Rosetta silent file (secondary structure, phi, psi, omega in degrees, C-alpha in Angstrom):
SEQUENCE: MCKLCRSDGPYVVQQRLAAQHSQSRFTYSLTQSTQLDGNVTDTMQVLFLVAVLAFTPSIGTSRDFQAGTENERAAGVLEDLNTSEEKLLRHKRIVEGQEVTQGSWPWLVALGRTGSDGTKYIYCGAVVYDSRHVITAQHCVREHPSSKLIPTRDLYVVAGEHHLKVKDYTEQERSVRNVFVHADYEERTQNNDVALLELASPLALTPGQVENLPVNGDGGCPTVGQKCRVAGWGKPSKYGRRSYVPLETTVEVISNSKCGSLYGTTLHAGKMCAGTGGPDTCTGDSGGPLVCECGGWSVVAGVVSYGRGCGSASHPGVYTRLSQFQSWIRDVAAMSWW
SCORE:     score description
SCORE:     0.000 S_00000001
   1 L     0.000  151.469 -179.561   12.695  -56.697  -24.277 S_00000001
   2 E  -113.573  125.522 -179.538   10.932  -53.434  -24.806 S_00000001
   3 E  -110.993  129.795  177.870   11.178  -50.709  -22.193 S_00000001
   4 E  -111.472  120.183 -179.832    8.772  -47.791  -22.122 S_00000001
   5 E  -132.200  164.266  177.653    9.888  -44.816  -20.116 S_00000001
   6 E  -128.424  126.999  174.774    8.948  -41.192  -19.862 S_00000001
   7 L  -103.609 -156.054 -178.904   11.389  -38.332  -19.491 S_00000001
   8 L   -69.168  -22.513 -176.461   10.573  -34.626  -19.441 S_00000001
   9 L  -116.381 -116.002 -174.347    9.487  -34.704  -23.074 S_00000001
  10 L   -75.816  163.109  170.188    8.490  -37.502  -25.429 S_00000001
  11 E   -71.347  143.333  179.010    8.110  -41.174  -24.686 S_00000001
  12 E  -125.563  124.293  177.206   11.177  -43.165  -25.620 S_00000001
  13 E  -108.218  129.751  176.610   11.007  -46.823  -26.555 S_00000001
  14 E  -118.055  132.407  177.651   14.227  -48.819  -26.677 S_00000001
  15 E  -135.007  133.582 -177.191   14.431  -52.242  -28.222 S_00000001
  16 L  -114.859  134.811  177.241   17.553  -54.340  -28.572 S_00000001
  17 L  -117.622  139.267 -179.291   18.055  -57.124  -31.098 S_00000001
  18 L   -68.004  136.406  177.448   20.897  -59.638  -30.880 S_00000001
  19 L   -95.739  137.404 -178.481   23.586  -59.153  -33.494 S_00000001
  20 L   -84.535  -30.936 -171.686   24.960  -62.242  -35.165 S_00000001
  21 L  -121.356   -8.901 -179.804   28.173  -60.764  -36.463 S_00000001
  22 L  -162.962  171.302  176.766   28.979  -57.611  -34.480 S_00000001
  23 L  -106.801   11.091  178.677   28.119  -55.384  -31.576 S_00000001
  24 L   -67.513  138.081 -177.587   27.813  -52.312  -33.760 S_00000001
  25 E  -122.729  142.693  174.093   24.571  -50.461  -33.142 S_00000001
  26 E  -123.735  149.025  171.880   22.504  -48.154  -35.261 S_00000001
  27 E  -111.260  151.404  172.149   19.469  -46.116  -34.259 S_00000001
  28 E  -141.074  151.327 -169.726   16.615  -45.197  -36.449 S_00000001
  29 E  -129.026  157.407  176.879   13.745  -42.929  -35.624 S_00000001
  30 E  -125.919  128.593  177.108   10.126  -42.323  -36.305 S_00000001
  31 E  -116.695  125.756  177.837    8.587  -38.891  -36.005 S_00000001
  32 E  -124.917  146.835  174.417    4.840  -38.509  -35.808 S_00000001
  33 E  -120.361  134.895  176.041    2.766  -35.372  -35.293 S_00000001
  34 E  -101.434  149.096 -174.767   -0.722  -35.413  -33.821 S_00000001
  35 E  -122.385  125.937  177.504   -3.220  -32.776  -34.831 S_00000001
  36 E  -125.547  135.004  179.567   -5.860  -31.259  -32.589 S_00000001
  37 L    51.353   35.141  175.471   -8.348  -28.567  -33.636 S_00000001
  38 L    80.564    0.443 -179.321   -6.540  -28.253  -36.950 S_00000001
  39 E  -122.835  143.131  176.508   -3.168  -27.369  -35.388 S_00000001
  40 E   -71.339  119.585 -174.482   -0.123  -29.511  -34.757 S_00000001
  41 E  -116.744  -15.100 -175.522    0.076  -29.653  -30.970 S_00000001
  42 E  -150.998  140.207  176.428    2.349  -32.512  -30.117 S_00000001
  43 E  -124.849  127.090  179.188    5.320  -34.278  -31.633 S_00000001
  44 E  -113.981  128.832  177.975    6.401  -37.722  -30.497 S_00000001
  45 E  -117.199  123.083 -178.539    9.746  -39.096  -31.476 S_00000001
  46 E  -106.205  122.963 -178.981   10.378  -42.791  -30.978 S_00000001
  47 E  -108.486  131.018  178.974   14.000  -43.927  -30.972 S_00000001
  48 E  -113.638  132.932  177.743   14.915  -47.535  -31.571 S_00000001
  49 E  -108.230  116.698 -169.783   18.343  -48.932  -30.686 S_00000001
  50 E  -126.829  135.427  173.001   19.145  -51.941  -32.865 S_00000001
  51 E   -92.358  127.448 -178.611   22.141  -54.234  -33.112 S_00000001
  52 L  -138.575 -173.674 -178.157   22.902  -55.161  -36.743 S_00000001
  53 L   -62.101  150.139  179.516   25.793  -56.247  -38.928 S_00000001
  54 L   -61.153  136.154 -179.311   29.047  -54.331  -38.683 S_00000001
  55 L  -152.150  113.476 -177.065   29.107  -51.401  -41.070 S_00000001
  56 L  -105.225  106.974 -178.277   31.832  -48.754  -41.084 S_00000001
  57 L   -72.606  144.508  173.938   30.835  -45.645  -43.050 S_00000001
  58 L  -107.838  155.845 -177.261   33.462  -43.710  -44.953 S_00000001
  59 L   -91.866  121.621  177.681   33.382  -39.990  -45.538 S_00000001
  60 L   -93.635 -169.704  177.987   32.818  -38.950  -49.138 S_00000001
  61 L   -64.238  128.111  179.651   33.066  -35.545  -50.729 S_00000001
  62 L   -69.008  132.783  178.694   31.105  -33.016  -48.687 S_00000001
  63 L  -139.534  133.768  172.891   28.208  -31.524  -50.611 S_00000001
  64 L   -95.223  119.129  177.743   25.549  -29.016  -49.595 S_00000001
  65 L   -98.847  136.537  173.950   22.263  -29.787  -51.319 S_00000001
  66 E  -121.005  130.604 -176.109   19.614  -27.112  -51.724 S_00000001
  67 L  -106.477  163.307  177.450   16.122  -28.147  -52.767 S_00000001
  68 L   -78.055 -177.767 -179.105   13.286  -26.347  -54.476 S_00000001
  69 L   -79.188  168.890  177.892   10.012  -25.369  -52.908 S_00000001
  70 H   -59.296  -38.673  178.871    7.087  -27.683  -52.284 S_00000001
  71 H   -65.728  -35.867  177.159    5.303  -26.180  -55.305 S_00000001
  72 H   -66.397  -37.956  176.687    8.308  -26.908  -57.503 S_00000001
  73 H   -63.742  -42.659 -179.581    8.249  -30.515  -56.366 S_00000001
  74 H   -61.851  -35.308 -178.937    4.542  -30.689  -57.158 S_00000001
  75 L   -80.747   -5.600  177.597    5.182  -29.316  -60.627 S_00000001
  76 L    74.138   27.822 -177.451    7.852  -31.936  -61.227 S_00000001
  77 L  -119.897   17.425 -175.782   10.613  -29.422  -61.917 S_00000001
  78 L   -67.498  128.332  169.092   12.750  -29.876  -58.809 S_00000001
  79 L  -130.950  144.401  179.109   16.492  -29.669  -59.286 S_00000001
  80 L  -103.612  135.807  176.473   19.061  -29.559  -56.496 S_00000001
  81 E  -118.786  135.228  174.493   22.080  -27.252  -56.655 S_00000001
  82 L   -84.885 -179.333 -172.501   25.074  -27.548  -54.354 S_00000001
  83 L   -77.249  -11.181  171.830   26.869  -24.534  -53.005 S_00000001
  84 L   -91.268 -172.098 -178.520   29.447  -24.579  -55.803 S_00000001
  85 L   -79.327   -5.454 -177.114   28.619  -23.982  -59.449 S_00000001
  86 L   -77.012  143.415  175.758   28.153  -27.713  -60.049 S_00000001
  87 E   -95.692  131.081  176.409   24.655  -29.092  -60.504 S_00000001
  88 L  -126.380  125.361 -178.755   23.808  -32.223  -58.545 S_00000001
  89 E  -104.583  111.123  178.063   20.463  -33.925  -59.049 S_00000001
  90 L   -82.239  -45.104 -178.699   19.368  -35.947  -56.071 S_00000001
  91 L   -82.494  114.217 -166.061   15.840  -36.691  -57.252 S_00000001
  92 L  -103.337  160.003 -179.798   16.438  -38.853  -60.302 S_00000001
  93 L  -140.133  165.065 -178.039   14.465  -39.740  -63.456 S_00000001
  94 L   -82.340  127.140  176.803   14.687  -42.243  -66.332 S_00000001
  95 E  -111.769  137.677 -178.641   16.691  -41.069  -69.368 S_00000001
  96 L    55.185   46.717  178.899   16.467  -42.914  -72.718 S_00000001
  97 L  -107.803  175.368  175.867   13.794  -45.247  -71.374 S_00000001
  98 E  -127.309  155.694 -176.539   10.694  -46.868  -72.805 S_00000001
  99 E   -61.544  134.445  178.098    7.197  -47.131  -71.380 S_00000001
 100 L   -72.358  134.889  172.594    6.708  -49.967  -68.939 S_00000001
 101 L   -68.397  129.083 -176.234    4.111  -52.558  -69.923 S_00000001
 102 L   -55.973  128.622  179.685    1.375  -52.348  -67.320 S_00000001
 103 L    92.507   -7.000 -177.617    1.849  -55.064  -64.704 S_00000001
 104 L   -85.315  -12.602  174.864    5.468  -55.849  -65.627 S_00000001
 105 L  -125.201   63.076 -173.438    6.851  -53.922  -62.617 S_00000001
 106 L   -69.532  -10.622  177.503    4.331  -54.937  -59.893 S_00000001
 107 L   -92.487   -7.793 -179.930    6.824  -54.142  -57.109 S_00000001
 108 E   -74.907  133.368 -176.063    7.253  -50.534  -58.235 S_00000001
 109 E  -125.959  141.632  173.715    5.592  -48.033  -55.888 S_00000001
 110 E   -95.081  127.967  178.246    4.833  -44.335  -56.252 S_00000001
 111 E  -101.877  126.064 -175.565    5.646  -42.267  -53.156 S_00000001
 112 E  -124.750  169.116  179.944    3.482  -39.202  -52.693 S_00000001
 113 E  -140.908  145.644  173.433    2.968  -36.272  -50.395 S_00000001
 114 E   -96.625  120.586 -177.360    0.033  -34.080  -49.482 S_00000001
 115 L   -74.385  173.397 -178.249    1.005  -30.414  -49.709 S_00000001
 116 L   -63.483  -23.081  178.356    0.060  -27.665  -47.299 S_00000001
 117 L   -94.187    7.245  178.893   -2.819  -26.693  -49.610 S_00000001
 118 L    89.983   -5.181  178.741   -4.144  -30.259  -49.685 S_00000001
 119 L   -71.403  134.122  179.023   -2.759  -31.036  -53.149 S_00000001
 120 E  -103.200  137.047 -179.495   -1.471  -34.590  -53.514 S_00000001
 121 E  -150.102  149.709  177.188    1.480  -35.308  -55.757 S_00000001
 122 E   -90.482  132.833 -177.313    3.944  -38.086  -56.564 S_00000001
 123 E  -136.406  -10.469  179.801    7.581  -37.090  -56.151 S_00000001
 124 E  -147.521  172.273  175.326    9.652  -40.261  -55.543 S_00000001
 125 E  -110.454  173.816  177.426    9.641  -43.999  -56.124 S_00000001
 126 E  -161.370  178.855 -179.766    9.785  -46.982  -53.767 S_00000001
 127 E  -141.073  142.140 -178.784    9.637  -50.784  -53.888 S_00000001
 128 E   -71.708  122.649  174.400    7.394  -53.318  -52.121 S_00000001
 129 E   -91.628  -49.557  171.150    9.288  -55.236  -49.431 S_00000001
 130 E  -153.304 -172.155 -173.612    6.275  -57.079  -48.020 S_00000001
 131 L   -65.459  -18.139 -177.329    2.579  -56.374  -47.592 S_00000001
 132 L  -111.407   -4.717 -173.705    3.235  -53.896  -44.776 S_00000001
 133 E  -139.679  146.982  169.967    6.474  -52.191  -45.834 S_00000001
 134 E  -128.742  151.612  179.350    8.087  -50.406  -48.763 S_00000001
 135 E  -105.329  140.677  175.953   11.735  -49.393  -49.192 S_00000001
 136 E  -147.774 -178.610  174.424   12.800  -46.000  -50.502 S_00000001
 137 L   -81.894  141.553 -177.208   15.712  -43.553  -50.365 S_00000001
 138 H   -64.433  -33.597 -178.692   15.985  -41.687  -47.080 S_00000001
 139 H   -64.841  -18.287  178.237   16.326  -38.297  -48.744 S_00000001
 140 H   -71.690  -18.465 -178.202   12.808  -38.849  -50.136 S_00000001
 141 H  -110.982   18.732  177.850   11.327  -38.634  -46.629 S_00000001
 142 E  -120.606  145.827  174.506   13.271  -35.560  -45.545 S_00000001
 143 L   -71.639  153.418  175.166   12.568  -31.885  -46.063 S_00000001
 144 L  -126.846  133.461    7.454   15.063  -29.858  -48.074 S_00000001
 145 L   -95.205    6.573 -173.260   17.167  -28.036  -47.132 S_00000001
 146 L   -70.779  -25.696 -177.919   16.326  -28.500  -43.428 S_00000001
 147 L    70.162   10.403  175.038   16.694  -32.314  -43.579 S_00000001
 148 L   -70.931  148.821  177.253   13.840  -32.707  -41.091 S_00000001
 149 E   -66.608  136.411  174.986   11.700  -35.795  -41.506 S_00000001
 150 L   -67.469  133.660  179.026    8.488  -35.169  -43.435 S_00000001
 151 L   -56.230  137.016 -177.516    5.508  -35.770  -41.096 S_00000001
 152 H   -60.041  -30.480 -177.996    4.061  -39.228  -41.654 S_00000001
 153 H   -64.808  -18.590 -179.044    0.563  -37.759  -41.967 S_00000001
 154 H   -91.503   -9.682 -174.745    1.687  -36.067  -45.199 S_00000001
 155 E   -98.481  147.141  172.416    3.055  -39.231  -46.839 S_00000001
 156 E  -152.145  160.736  177.101    1.237  -41.874  -48.856 S_00000001
 157 E  -127.361  154.026  174.395    2.154  -44.618  -51.327 S_00000001
 158 E  -128.732  111.059  173.443    0.388  -46.038  -54.362 S_00000001
 159 E   -93.988  156.730 -178.401    1.161  -49.618  -55.341 S_00000001
 160 L    71.113   16.158 -178.762   -0.183  -51.078  -58.578 S_00000001
 161 L   -81.857  147.441  173.460    0.092  -47.632  -60.134 S_00000001
 162 L  -133.264  -78.503  179.329    0.701  -47.104  -63.862 S_00000001
 163 L   -90.404  121.579 -175.321   -0.692  -43.894  -65.365 S_00000001
 164 L   -67.811  -21.087 -176.706   -0.632  -41.113  -62.800 S_00000001
 165 L  -108.884    0.052 -177.281   -3.520  -39.250  -64.461 S_00000001
 166 L  -127.974  137.960  177.716   -5.708  -42.214  -65.449 S_00000001
 167 L   -71.745  123.141 -177.970   -7.475  -44.721  -63.199 S_00000001
 168 L   -97.295  -13.107 -178.380   -5.894  -48.141  -63.812 S_00000001
 169 L    65.453   16.152  173.394   -8.186  -50.102  -61.448 S_00000001
 170 L  -122.999   -1.745 -175.602   -5.143  -51.840  -59.972 S_00000001
 171 L   -69.318  141.978  172.215   -4.038  -49.013  -57.666 S_00000001
 172 E  -130.138  103.477  179.564   -3.757  -49.563  -53.929 S_00000001
 173 E   -92.041  135.375  179.598   -3.207  -46.312  -52.045 S_00000001
 174 E  -136.355  141.186  171.398   -2.038  -46.508  -48.452 S_00000001
 175 E   -79.479  166.156 -176.809   -1.141  -43.923  -45.856 S_00000001
 176 E  -103.451  128.867  179.865    2.124  -44.279  -43.962 S_00000001
 177 E   -87.776  -48.175 -177.589    2.084  -45.290  -40.321 S_00000001
 178 E  -136.481  149.081  174.372    5.789  -45.171  -39.483 S_00000001
 179 E  -120.194  119.042  178.562    8.980  -43.970  -41.118 S_00000001
 180 E  -108.899  125.985 -177.207   12.192  -45.796  -40.189 S_00000001
 181 E  -123.849  146.563  178.061   15.445  -44.180  -41.266 S_00000001
 182 L   -69.468  130.701 -173.315   19.045  -45.343  -40.994 S_00000001
 183 L   -68.341  -21.666 -176.300   20.732  -43.374  -38.220 S_00000001
 184 L   -96.017   17.946  175.923   24.019  -42.958  -40.085 S_00000001
 185 L   -62.048  138.555  178.397   22.514  -41.134  -43.035 S_00000001
 186 L  -122.493  116.596 -176.817   24.611  -38.170  -44.150 S_00000001
 187 L   -60.648  -39.753 -173.875   22.841  -35.385  -45.989 S_00000001
 188 L   -73.996  -32.943 -176.922   26.009  -34.017  -47.545 S_00000001
 189 L  -106.092  -14.154 -175.481   27.367  -37.295  -48.891 S_00000001
 190 L    65.162   23.046  173.207   24.125  -39.297  -49.234 S_00000001
 191 L   -69.512  144.431  178.460   25.742  -42.190  -47.358 S_00000001
 192 L    58.297   43.775 -175.459   23.248  -44.730  -45.914 S_00000001
 193 L   -84.279   73.693 -176.714   20.464  -43.306  -48.065 S_00000001
 194 L  -145.586  145.134  177.293   17.773  -45.823  -47.139 S_00000001
 195 E  -146.892  151.260  176.264   14.420  -45.787  -45.344 S_00000001
 196 E  -119.849  127.245  179.834   11.675  -48.293  -44.602 S_00000001
 197 E  -105.787  127.007  173.773    8.051  -47.150  -44.529 S_00000001
 198 E   -92.908  129.362 -176.210    5.461  -49.067  -42.537 S_00000001
 199 E   -85.791  152.560 -178.708    2.012  -48.780  -44.084 S_00000001
 200 L   -69.023  -29.054  176.055   -1.138  -48.019  -42.110 S_00000001
 201 L  -145.021  149.649 -173.036   -2.867  -51.053  -43.640 S_00000001
 202 L   -69.766  150.921  172.087   -1.452  -53.999  -45.583 S_00000001
 203 L   -76.869  149.338  173.205   -1.291  -54.217  -49.339 S_00000001
 204 L   -91.023   98.282 -178.679   -3.220  -56.979  -51.071 S_00000001
 205 L   -66.505  121.403 -174.040   -0.400  -58.773  -52.882 S_00000001
 206 E  -134.594  120.437 -178.334   -1.816  -59.766  -56.262 S_00000001
 207 L   -53.239  132.524  178.812    0.191  -61.423  -59.070 S_00000001
 208 L    80.707   -3.742  179.134    0.707  -59.052  -61.987 S_00000001
 209 L  -125.134  -61.234  177.752   -0.563  -56.064  -60.016 S_00000001
 210 E  -133.888  114.537  179.934    1.158  -55.726  -56.637 S_00000001
 211 L  -136.275  155.104  173.221    4.044  -58.026  -55.729 S_00000001
 212 L   -96.333  162.023 -179.348    7.050  -57.861  -53.466 S_00000001
 213 L  -132.837  134.462 -177.827   10.618  -58.468  -54.608 S_00000001
 214 L   -62.853  147.165  173.484   13.423  -59.937  -52.453 S_00000001
 215 E   -82.847  134.592 -179.813   16.223  -57.671  -51.300 S_00000001
 216 L   -63.081  130.029  177.409   19.609  -58.744  -52.588 S_00000001
 217 L  -113.604    3.301 -177.781   21.749  -60.354  -49.893 S_00000001
 218 L   -96.100  107.514 -178.845   24.711  -61.273  -52.082 S_00000001
 219 L   -65.957  -16.585  179.576   27.504  -58.742  -51.654 S_00000001
 220 L   -92.900    3.546 -179.158   29.208  -60.099  -54.783 S_00000001
 221 L  -131.121  139.572    1.712   26.227  -59.411  -57.018 S_00000001
 222 L   -76.486  158.593  179.800   25.686  -57.584  -59.272 S_00000001
 223 L   -91.682  160.241  177.172   29.117  -57.821  -60.844 S_00000001
 224 L   -59.168  131.923 -177.944   30.925  -55.101  -62.773 S_00000001
 225 L    91.862  -11.276  179.840   29.580  -55.019  -66.326 S_00000001
 226 L   -71.213  143.899  178.751   26.295  -56.690  -65.385 S_00000001
 227 E   -93.752  130.109  177.778   23.147  -55.181  -66.877 S_00000001
 228 E  -126.828  166.157 -176.900   20.354  -54.240  -64.473 S_00000001
 229 E  -115.860  147.814  178.073   16.970  -52.584  -64.928 S_00000001
 230 E  -142.028  149.626 -177.849   15.494  -49.473  -63.374 S_00000001
 231 E  -147.155  156.017  177.033   12.092  -47.785  -63.724 S_00000001
 232 E   177.925  175.656 -177.743   10.224  -44.738  -62.499 S_00000001
 233 L   -97.760   16.102 -175.828    7.924  -41.811  -63.240 S_00000001
 234 L   -74.393 -176.724 -178.408   10.680  -39.201  -63.460 S_00000001
 235 L   -68.572  142.663  178.373   11.591  -36.882  -66.305 S_00000001
 236 L   -84.485   -7.247  177.054   12.789  -38.495  -69.560 S_00000001
 237 L  -152.093  159.937 -171.848   15.252  -35.662  -70.213 S_00000001
 238 L   -54.923  -41.129 -176.660   17.108  -33.121  -68.114 S_00000001
 239 L  -111.198   12.084 -178.692   14.822  -30.205  -68.955 S_00000001
 240 L   -84.980  177.904  175.937   11.724  -32.153  -69.937 S_00000001
 241 L   -87.657  156.641 -178.706    8.478  -32.694  -68.085 S_00000001
 242 L   -64.790  157.456  178.780    7.933  -35.699  -65.881 S_00000001
 243 L   -89.405  138.339  177.431    6.439  -38.860  -67.318 S_00000001
 244 L   -88.211   -7.682  172.525    2.899  -39.827  -66.288 S_00000001
 245 L  -122.689  149.435 -178.870    3.628  -43.504  -66.992 S_00000001
 246 L   -68.220  139.858  175.191    6.678  -45.343  -65.648 S_00000001
 247 E  -109.328  149.305  178.194    9.645  -45.625  -67.977 S_00000001
 248 E  -127.995  154.068  176.172   12.261  -48.369  -67.779 S_00000001
 249 E  -153.055  169.867  178.874   15.796  -48.713  -69.028 S_00000001
 250 E  -111.922  133.502 -179.756   18.851  -50.945  -68.686 S_00000001
 251 E  -126.851  150.267 -178.521   22.048  -49.693  -67.062 S_00000001
 252 E  -100.003  131.758 -179.339   25.479  -51.291  -66.750 S_00000001
 253 E   -72.380  135.815  174.399   27.104  -51.685  -63.338 S_00000001
 254 E  -119.948  162.337 -175.350   30.534  -50.098  -62.921 S_00000001
 255 L   -70.708  152.941  177.028   33.047  -50.567  -60.115 S_00000001
 256 H   -64.221  -33.725 -179.907   33.006  -48.412  -57.010 S_00000001
 257 H   -66.445  -43.352  178.506   36.637  -47.485  -57.584 S_00000001
 258 H   -65.927  -44.362 -178.977   35.941  -46.193  -61.095 S_00000001
 259 H   -62.980  -42.618  179.160   32.783  -44.410  -59.986 S_00000001
 260 H   -61.752  -39.053  179.175   34.590  -42.843  -57.050 S_00000001
 261 H   -66.542  -35.056  178.521   37.347  -41.566  -59.295 S_00000001
 262 H   -67.611  -33.359  179.005   34.782  -39.978  -61.606 S_00000001
 263 H   -91.531   -4.783  178.950   33.203  -38.168  -58.669 S_00000001
 264 L    72.087   36.243 -177.588   36.562  -37.349  -57.120 S_00000001
 265 L  -154.268  170.391  171.196   35.936  -39.225  -53.883 S_00000001
 266 L   -90.720  120.264 -174.355   36.126  -42.628  -52.206 S_00000001
 267 L   -76.784  133.242  177.906   32.741  -44.242  -52.682 S_00000001
 268 L   -59.036  144.001 -178.792   30.988  -45.529  -49.558 S_00000001
 269 L   -63.151  -22.489  179.138   30.592  -49.329  -49.349 S_00000001
 270 L   -86.732   14.270  177.114   26.832  -48.867  -49.118 S_00000001
 271 E  -120.128  160.190  171.809   26.720  -47.353  -52.598 S_00000001
 272 E  -147.357  159.901 -176.885   26.952  -48.742  -56.110 S_00000001
 273 E  -127.211  150.225  177.715   27.006  -47.118  -59.540 S_00000001
 274 E  -152.006  141.967  179.852   25.486  -47.929  -62.900 S_00000001
 275 L   121.483  126.751 -179.278   25.414  -46.183  -66.246 S_00000001
 276 L  -119.789   23.322 -177.398   28.050  -45.635  -68.905 S_00000001
 277 L   106.860  132.813 -177.347   26.385  -42.720  -70.679 S_00000001
 278 L    96.349 -112.618 -177.827   22.906  -42.524  -72.177 S_00000001
 279 L   -55.018  133.401 -175.339   20.392  -44.598  -70.187 S_00000001
 280 E  -166.662 -179.920  173.261   20.171  -43.270  -66.646 S_00000001
 281 L  -117.912  156.608  177.877   17.866  -42.078  -63.886 S_00000001
 282 L  -160.420 -149.138 -166.162   17.173  -38.498  -62.824 S_00000001
 283 L   -53.997  122.351  178.377   14.569  -36.128  -61.340 S_00000001
 284 L   104.909  -12.282 -177.394   11.524  -37.951  -59.953 S_00000001
 285 L  -100.010   -5.304 -178.523   12.975  -41.496  -59.832 S_00000001
 286 L   -50.528  140.597  178.181   14.708  -41.314  -56.433 S_00000001
 287 L    84.990  -11.686  179.534   13.933  -44.250  -54.171 S_00000001
 288 L   -74.849  161.909 -172.756   12.897  -46.491  -57.059 S_00000001
 289 E   -83.339  140.639  165.880   14.315  -50.007  -57.445 S_00000001
 290 E   -99.743  115.704 -173.241   17.384  -51.143  -59.370 S_00000001
 291 E  -106.623  126.856 -179.094   16.558  -54.757  -60.272 S_00000001
 292 E  -129.779  161.250  174.523   19.310  -57.261  -61.062 S_00000001
 293 E   -92.761  118.631  178.498   19.581  -61.014  -61.591 S_00000001
 294 E  -133.233  121.700 -179.070   21.444  -62.631  -58.696 S_00000001
 295 L    64.284   27.417  179.140   21.596  -66.386  -58.218 S_00000001
 296 L    84.235    4.881 -178.825   19.036  -66.879  -60.966 S_00000001
 297 E  -124.182  149.046  172.166   16.473  -64.626  -59.288 S_00000001
 298 E   -79.159  128.521 -178.747   15.367  -61.056  -59.823 S_00000001
 299 E  -135.444  159.873  172.690   16.206  -59.053  -56.706 S_00000001
 300 E   -84.305  107.684 -178.556   16.218  -55.422  -55.614 S_00000001
 301 E   -89.407  -25.663 -178.235   19.932  -54.637  -55.659 S_00000001
 302 E  -161.016  169.663  170.739   19.631  -50.908  -55.052 S_00000001
 303 E  -124.709  145.895 -176.640   17.443  -47.836  -54.819 S_00000001
 304 E   -62.206  128.671 -178.120   18.048  -44.660  -56.799 S_00000001
 305 E  -114.897  -67.759 -177.618   20.023  -42.150  -54.747 S_00000001
 306 E  -160.440  179.874  177.176   21.714  -39.344  -56.711 S_00000001
 307 E  -175.187  172.668  176.457   23.853  -38.283  -59.658 S_00000001
 308 L  -116.929  116.599 -171.944   25.363  -35.288  -61.369 S_00000001
 309 L    70.093 -166.231 -179.712   23.540  -34.388  -64.541 S_00000001
 310 L  -141.996  131.801  176.975   21.681  -37.133  -66.384 S_00000001
 311 L    72.511   20.183 -177.328   22.913  -39.739  -68.835 S_00000001
 312 L   -94.005  128.857  177.329   26.529  -38.632  -68.472 S_00000001
 313 L   -66.717  -25.766 -178.252   29.298  -41.211  -68.866 S_00000001
 314 L   -82.638  -13.023  178.171   31.505  -39.046  -66.648 S_00000001
 315 L  -144.119   83.569 -178.025   29.007  -39.091  -63.759 S_00000001
 316 L   -67.655  166.685  177.110   27.000  -42.335  -63.589 S_00000001
 317 E   -69.087  141.202  179.632   23.935  -42.832  -61.444 S_00000001
 318 E  -110.024  134.617 -176.190   24.598  -43.661  -57.785 S_00000001
 319 E  -124.492  152.353  170.405   22.397  -46.163  -55.945 S_00000001
 320 E   -76.499  124.389 -178.021   22.114  -47.353  -52.356 S_00000001
 321 E   -82.071  105.233 -171.123   23.563  -50.910  -52.325 S_00000001
 322 H   -72.439  -18.717  176.439   20.870  -52.871  -50.495 S_00000001
 323 H   -61.125  -26.300  178.106   22.996  -55.956  -49.810 S_00000001
 324 H   -76.427  -14.874 -175.167   24.712  -53.765  -47.187 S_00000001
 325 L  -121.990   10.257 -176.340   21.368  -53.048  -45.525 S_00000001
 326 H   -59.021  -46.035 -179.324   19.522  -56.365  -45.889 S_00000001
 327 H   -66.175  -40.036  177.912   19.835  -57.242  -42.189 S_00000001
 328 H   -60.833  -46.542  179.755   18.854  -53.737  -41.112 S_00000001
 329 H   -62.216  -45.839 -178.999   15.742  -53.844  -43.314 S_00000001
 330 H   -60.969  -46.460 -176.416   14.821  -57.334  -42.127 S_00000001
 331 H   -68.255  -40.343  178.968   15.225  -56.518  -38.431 S_00000001
 332 H   -65.555  -43.765  179.803   13.354  -53.225  -38.633 S_00000001
 333 H   -62.478  -41.282 -179.563   10.476  -54.809  -40.566 S_00000001
 334 H   -66.733  -38.177 -177.714   10.222  -57.675  -38.074 S_00000001
 335 H   -71.939  -27.803 -175.602   10.248  -55.319  -35.085 S_00000001
 336 L   -80.038   -4.726  177.447    7.552  -53.052  -36.493 S_00000001
 337 L   -83.979   82.796  178.339    4.993  -55.863  -36.508 S_00000001
 338 L  -134.121    0.000    0.000    3.386  -55.072  -33.145 S_00000001
């Protein structure tokens, strides 16, 4: 049942879904701003209380991320530095990749933002879940360093995109209606780095242009040593310029224990790592899909989350493991159809 109540401030909607395997609850929120006479005058925050599968987060190494300015993001030169001397790149890009054949990644989505001066720019990736929703990394929909949610009115997605500077005649641009974020996201550790975006109008799913890809539900796949594919519009080298066409590469999955030891921490169960040096993701690829073969099918096994440096065998790319969030994504998507 859905209850609508009013307190002293915003309206609060609570919705409860039966959990099949646990009574653990997560909340996720949507923040919208309405604009009157050119000024933001009201902010409504809708909180949803959802019962989903049991999930116990672990605490990783604490890290303070500092992001560049909006103009730096627009210029494609954003790098994040933590408060120590170490460089940590949250927004990732493809290293040692090759140009994607147009139409071969029809589930790949470009996530964009409209700047304060009206300039529109692509800064993250995403993946088509169904005609009304795309999945991305939660840090892609948050301001840095404040961690506030980016207003939905500033976000848009482009499915069927290939060359960012050339009209491909397959593009489908959509504004974002709602942003759903996992309540247990941790800015410092990047745990639970996942978000679901509800689009203002549905995508026209078209074979070879815009297609959805199933989310992996098999916790045992991919296996250590398995090769998976990743693609995005990020930079092809640490200090290079971003790519205007998506690049793809193949990365090898490594164990969470090995990855955790390389980062000097215990890796959260909702993360996975891939990359043994060379091919990798880096600035501009965050939120894009890691595609693996599981049970004979291509599935979205992860979304690009973060890493230290690019293409380093000592610090592989870290991804959000979507098998841990399949039920959350499914339940949120089903509830948002109203």
